[in-house]
VMD Tcl script that draws the C-alpha trace (Angstrom):
set ca {
  {4.43 -1.18 0.90}
  {6.81 -4.17 -0.12}
  {7.38 -2.96 -3.47}
  {6.77 0.72 -3.35}
  {8.70 1.87 -0.26}
  {10.57 -1.17 1.33}
  {13.55 -1.28 -1.16}
  {14.55 2.54 -0.44}
  {14.26 1.73 3.38}
  {16.52 -1.34 3.16}
  {18.95 0.42 1.02}
  {19.37 3.35 3.29}
  {19.60 1.00 6.25}
  {22.16 -1.26 4.83}
  {24.03 2.05 3.80}
  {24.11 3.09 7.41}
  {24.45 -0.25 9.22}
  {25.96 -2.78 6.72}
  {26.97 -5.06 9.63}
  {23.24 -5.65 10.37}
  {21.09 -8.60 8.89}
  {17.63 -7.90 8.11}
  {14.84 -10.56 7.42}
  {11.52 -9.29 5.61}
  {8.32 -11.23 5.53}
  {5.25 -10.59 3.86}
  {2.27 -11.75 6.06}
  {-1.39 -11.04 6.16}
  {-2.86 -8.63 8.66}
  {-4.41 -11.46 10.85}
  {-0.91 -13.22 11.20}
  {0.63 -10.07 12.37}
  {-0.36 -10.19 15.87}
  {1.03 -13.49 16.54}
  {4.18 -12.67 14.82}
  {4.64 -9.46 16.83}
  {3.76 -11.03 20.41}
  {5.74 -14.24 19.74}
  {8.80 -11.88 18.58}
  {9.04 -13.55 15.32}
  {9.37 -10.13 13.73}
  {10.36 -6.84 15.74}
  {8.05 -4.73 13.90}
  {5.47 -4.59 11.25}
  {4.07 -2.13 8.67}
  {0.64 -1.96 7.29}
  {-2.18 0.26 6.34}
  {-5.10 1.00 8.83}
  {-4.74 0.71 12.80}
  {-4.02 -2.93 13.85}
  {-7.22 -4.10 15.94}
  {-5.30 -6.00 18.75}
  {-5.22 -4.33 21.84}
  {-1.58 -5.73 22.77}
  {-0.34 -4.06 19.43}
  {0.80 -0.47 19.37}
  {0.05 1.24 16.13}
  {1.95 4.37 15.47}
  {0.94 6.60 12.65}
  {3.74 7.45 10.10}
  {1.88 9.19 7.25}
  {-1.42 9.66 5.55}
  {-2.48 10.23 1.95}
  {-5.46 9.65 -0.34}
  {-6.42 6.70 -2.40}
  {-6.20 6.71 -5.87}
  {-7.94 4.95 -9.02}
  {-5.72 3.36 -11.45}
  {-6.48 2.50 -14.79}
  {-4.14 1.81 -17.84}
  {-3.81 5.02 -20.04}
  {-4.93 2.83 -23.16}
  {-8.22 2.10 -21.45}
  {-8.94 5.49 -20.00}
  {-8.06 7.07 -23.73}
  {-10.81 4.81 -25.24}
  {-13.59 4.90 -22.81}
  {-16.58 7.22 -23.48}
  {-16.10 10.84 -22.10}
  {-19.37 10.40 -20.12}
  {-19.28 8.15 -17.28}
  {-15.76 6.76 -18.57}
  {-15.36 3.70 -16.18}
  {-19.04 2.54 -15.88}
  {-18.39 -0.12 -18.46}
  {-14.75 -0.90 -17.43}
  {-14.35 -3.92 -15.01}
  {-13.03 -3.68 -11.48}
  {-10.06 -5.65 -10.26}
  {-11.05 -6.42 -6.57}
  {-9.11 -7.89 -3.85}
  {-10.49 -10.89 -2.18}
  {-11.71 -11.48 1.41}
  {-11.24 -9.09 4.07}
  {-8.44 -6.93 2.66}
  {-9.07 -3.12 4.09}
  {-8.85 -1.98 0.44}
  {-11.58 -4.24 -0.64}
  {-14.29 -1.78 0.91}
  {-12.87 1.01 -0.89}
  {-12.80 -0.41 -4.22}
  {-16.35 -1.70 -3.69}
  {-17.54 1.79 -2.73}
  {-16.06 3.43 -5.98}
  {-17.34 0.61 -7.82}
  {-20.81 1.10 -6.81}
  {-20.45 4.90 -7.57}
  {-19.55 4.38 -10.88}
  {-21.81 1.94 -11.53}
  {-19.28 -0.68 -12.40}
  {-20.55 -3.98 -14.04}
  {-22.02 -6.43 -11.37}
  {-20.92 -10.15 -10.94}
  {-17.59 -11.52 -9.27}
  {-15.48 -10.45 -11.99}
  {-11.96 -10.83 -11.09}
  {-10.81 -10.87 -7.63}
  {-7.03 -11.35 -6.44}
  {-4.91 -11.89 -3.33}
  {-2.63 -8.81 -3.77}
  {-2.82 -5.13 -4.78}
  {0.41 -6.05 -7.01}
  {-1.23 -8.88 -9.12}
  {-4.34 -6.27 -9.35}
  {-2.06 -3.65 -10.58}
  {-0.49 -5.69 -13.15}
  {-3.95 -6.91 -14.64}
  {-4.93 -3.10 -14.69}
  {-1.64 -2.55 -16.76}
  {-2.83 -5.17 -19.22}
  {-6.03 -3.20 -19.74}
  {-8.44 -5.57 -17.87}
  {-9.97 -3.14 -15.80}
  {-9.40 -0.54 -12.96}
  {-8.60 -0.81 -9.27}
  {-7.65 1.34 -6.44}
  {-4.36 1.95 -5.05}
  {-2.56 3.72 -1.87}
  {-0.67 6.84 -2.35}
  {2.65 5.30 -2.17}
  {1.77 3.13 -5.12}
  {0.34 5.80 -7.18}
  {3.18 8.03 -6.57}
  {5.49 5.45 -8.35}
  {3.28 4.71 -11.44}
  {4.34 5.63 -15.02}
  {2.13 8.29 -16.30}
  {2.79 7.20 -19.62}
  {1.23 3.80 -18.81}
  {-1.28 4.51 -15.99}
  {-4.03 7.07 -15.25}
  {-4.31 8.00 -11.71}
  {-7.41 9.80 -10.17}
  {-7.28 11.22 -6.60}
  {-10.31 9.79 -4.80}
  {-11.28 12.83 -2.56}
  {-14.53 11.18 -1.66}
  {-12.89 8.56 0.27}
  {-11.04 9.00 3.68}
  {-7.43 9.09 3.49}
  {-5.53 5.95 4.08}
  {-2.83 5.88 6.75}
  {0.45 3.98 7.11}
  {1.21 2.56 10.40}
  {4.15 0.72 12.41}
  {3.23 -2.03 14.53}
  {5.05 -3.24 17.63}
  {4.02 -5.57 20.56}
  {3.40 -3.30 23.52}
  {4.59 -5.68 25.94}
  {8.29 -5.80 24.30}
  {9.88 -3.13 22.60}
  {11.81 -3.79 19.38}
  {15.38 -4.52 19.05}
  {18.04 -1.71 18.85}
  {18.59 -2.42 15.04}
  {14.76 -2.41 14.54}
  {14.67 0.73 16.58}
  {16.93 2.32 14.34}
  {15.36 1.36 11.37}
  {11.90 2.69 12.56}
  {13.67 5.97 13.05}
  {14.44 6.44 9.67}
  {10.98 5.82 8.31}
  {9.39 9.41 8.69}
  {12.38 11.19 6.76}
  {12.30 8.40 4.18}
  {8.47 8.34 3.66}
  {8.51 12.30 3.22}
  {11.43 11.98 0.72}
  {9.64 9.29 -1.26}
  {6.04 11.37 -1.18}
  {7.98 14.73 -2.27}
  {10.12 13.06 -4.84}
  {13.29 13.72 -3.45}
  {16.24 11.55 -3.85}
  {17.71 9.17 -1.42}
  {19.99 10.72 0.81}
  {23.63 9.85 0.49}
  {25.05 7.55 3.14}
}
mol new
graphics top color blue
foreach p $ca { graphics top sphere $p radius 0.5 }
foreach p [lrange $ca 0 end-1] q [lrange $ca 1 end] { graphics top cylinder $p $q radius 0.2 }
display resetview
């Protein structure tokens, strides 16, 4: 989300409210609860519904997951079972995307073993660009990939992934944060439909 959508949101917000300062933090899902409940952050964005009962999860948009592989690797792979021998780039630990990657790897018959595991989807994608394997990405990431460099395959067999905004149930976000949240649905729609950013 940080790389694929936030720049557009921040640019639009700055054009509308240039006097308002914004601080962006990248934190793990398990750190999100404390940050929201202590008001260290006004709101959060993330894939999958937040499990904590004191955190409200508001659905913004849903979309399919995609398998991403370098065009050079896709072109050289055998026509039958193209990716069976291509390594998978996994995410470590309890990242929600990990289960989807593991499921597709099992279906493809990808090589067993630890392989390469990384902390972020961004690093996984950078390794994929270098031809080191394939990974699974969300619909926002897939939308922004260069088709000349990357091949993306929509994974209809997996459940759609949803993007949520998070906020503490006990205390609403500040007015500036509420204004930013209100921008999300339209900007997400424009991003996914390929429309240009609205003029300020």
